[in-house]
C-alpha positions, 0 to 999 in steps of 0.5 A, a space after each residue: 479517487 484511487 491513486 497507486 504509487 509503485 516503486 522499488 525499496 527506498 525509491 521515495 514512494 512513501 514520501 511521494 504518496 504522503 505529499 499527495 496530502 501535503 496540506 491536509 491534517 484530516 488524513 487516516 494513515 493505514 499501516 500494514 506492517 507489524 513490529 515483529 523484530 527490532 529491525 522492523 520496529 526501527 523501520 516503523 519508527 522512521 516512517 512515523 517520524 516522517 509523516 504528519 503528526 496530525 494524521 490518525 494511524 490505524 494498524 491493519 495488517 490483515 483485514 484491509 477491506 473492512 478497515 477501508 469500508 469504515 473510512 469511505 469518503 475520507 482521505 486515506 493512505 495505505 502503506 503498504 500493499 507489499 507488506 499486507 500481501 506478505 501478511 495475507 500469505 503467512 496467515 493463509 488469508 488470500 481471500 482478503 485480496 478479493 475482498 479488497 479489490 471488490 471494496 475498491 471497485 465498488 466504493 473508492 473510485 467515486 468517494 473519498 481519496 485513497 493513496 496506496 503504496 506498493 513495491 515492485 518486486 518482480 524486476 530481478 532474477 527469478 527467486 529460489 524457492 516455491 514460496 518466494 516465487 509464488 509471492 512475486 507472482 501474486 504481488 505482480 498480479 495484485 499490482 496489476 489489479 490495483 493499477 486497473 482499479 486506480 484512477 492514477 498510477 505513479 512509478 517512483 525511482 530515486 525520488 522522482 515520480 513518473 505518471 503511468 496512468 
């Protein structure tokens, strides 16, 4: 079972995703963010305080497909694909997106429970700068691919989830 949770920044999508495992202590939380500055350290600390302290956390900023392959058949939450894609672009490792899509298609639809969180970044004006426009384009394509693979898709706005698929 693959469940994709989409929303804007501070929409409540991570909280909703975590609620999908509300009575489970045997969840692996995959964090894609890296604490490269004080502001990001604060964001990460906030997320850590919010989630179930019994959950195991694995940091996987780049090689998400390999991390997921090792966790087949388990309950897993990935937060978030938005940061992960940014990491891939900075490392020039976009081939990892194809590996992840393949891994999800081949294994996760039938085995285990996977909840993935991703932002919707293309709802505003067209950004200035080639790199930013490329990021928005790649992010939109990634969300479309993940939504196609997912068994369920929710959109969260102001903490209110709406099922899309």
